C-alpha positions, 0 to 999 in steps of 0.5 A: 339775615347777615349770612344771606347778605354775605352770600349774596355779596360773594355771589355778586363779586364772583359774577362780576369777576367772571363777566369782566374776564369773559371771552367776549371782553375785547382788550384793545391792543393799541394805546391812544395818545392824548391830543396836544401831547408835546413831541418830547413826551410822545417820543418817550411813550411811543419811541418806535414812531419818532426815530429821533426826528426833531421837526415839530411840524411833521407827520410820523407813521408806523405800520402796526396791526390793530386787532388783527388788521394790518394797517398804519398809524399816522401822527400829525404834529403842529408846533411840537404838539400832537394835532391829530392822528389816525389808523387806516387798514385796507384790504382788497380781499373781497369775500364774506370771511374778510368782511366779517373780520373787518366788521367784528373788529369794528364792533369790538372797538366800538364796544371798547370805546363805549366802555371808556367814553360812553355812548357815541354821539353819532352811530350809523349802521348803514349796511352790515351785510356783505354784498359780493360786487361780482354777483350784485354790482355796486359802487361800495357802501358805508358799513358802520360809522361811530363818532364820539365828542369828548372835552379833550378830543373828537374821534370817529371809527368807520368801516367802508366798502368802496369800489369802482370799475372792478377795484374794491377795498374794505377800509377800516379807519379811526380818526382822532382830532382835538375837540371842536376840530372844524373839518371833522 
């Protein structure tokens, strides 16, 4: 009996290690700063963003990739504290492959956030199917939106397909605010 228990335990450890290191396990390639972090601490943790600027009511930005999507992070400070921040990525390459790329990144980040913060407070799957606007006319549509509300912060992850008058874009965004932010 004892030998069987040891074998079962060893098997479970092996399965657990394999599932934690599978190809499908996406590691986020960005760090989330804490809302209300002071400017000095923020500049220590993110030195490439601040560039030694000292005004406490400013906006700082940096262009970076998130999971292969080019975009920019913008950090807003009020009274020397991080008030809110966001990441936005835009693409005007409107095709199935690019839609799938944005959709995959969005889904991977949602899964990562689920592991870190639990299930989203709100999750809306609007339309996860690519509709070529040059074949089937439309003004764009929401693809996916997920919102988390935690004691420290509220945040949203969205993928939109927007367009008008033959000008179309895929937009992926992540927005982070202090908990209870009134305009969220």
